[in-house]
N, C-alpha and C positions, 0 to 999 in steps of 0.2 A: 945270708948265703951269697957266695961269689957267683959271678956270671957262669963259670963252668959248672958249678954245682946246680944252679938253676936250670941250665940246659939239660943236664943229665936227669934231674928230677922231672922236668917236663917230658923228656923222651920216655922215661919209664911210665909216667902217668898216662901219656897218650897211648902207649902200647896196651896198658891195662884197659883203658877206655875203649879202644877198638875191639879188643877181645870180648869185652862185655857187650858191646853193641852187636857184634856178630852172633853171640849167644842169644841176645834178645831177639834179633831177627829170626834166628832158627826156631826158637820156642814160640814166637808170635805168628810167624807166617809159614815156615817150611813144614813144621809138624802138621799144621792144619791142611796143607795141600795133600797130605797122604791119609786123610781121615778114612776114606772108603777102604783102601787096602788094610789099614790098621783095624777096621771094624771086623775083619775076619778073625782076629784074635780076641778071645774073651777072658776077662779077669773078674772073678766073683760074679759072673753072670752079666757083666756090663761089657759092651764092646770097647776095645782099647782106644779106638778113635774118639769115642764119646768121653772116656775117662781123661785122655790127654787134653781134649778141648775144654772140659769143665774143671778139672782139678790139676792135672799134671803141669800145665803151663804156669798156673798160679804158684804152685809149689816151687817150680824152677825159678821164678822171679824172686821169691822170698829168699831162697838159698843164694841166688846170685847177689842180692843186696848185702847179705852177710859176708860173702866171699869178697866182694868189692871193698867193703868197709875195712875188713881185716887186711887185705892186700895193700890198700892205699895207706893205711896206718903204718904198715911195715915199710913201704917206700918212703913215706914222710920221715920216719925215724932214722932210716939209713942215710937219707940225704940231708938231715938236719933241719927239716921244716916242720917237725911235729909240734903240735900245740898241746902242752901238758896241762 
């Protein structure tokens, strides 16, 4: 890869990284700050705050991992840094 390609690759990778970090912070901390108001909503008899704390965040993290891997692979292939 040339210097310009490396710079563009890193720029795209760092944007993806910061977006994923923001989502991680949201699902790790922000959602849990609103547990009490979310508990007013019930899903299948369980308060939504409880559900988000016990299952929702974990599901979000797994989905984020798959999205990150797919998106990073796309960036790598477009910038010529993919490992086949």
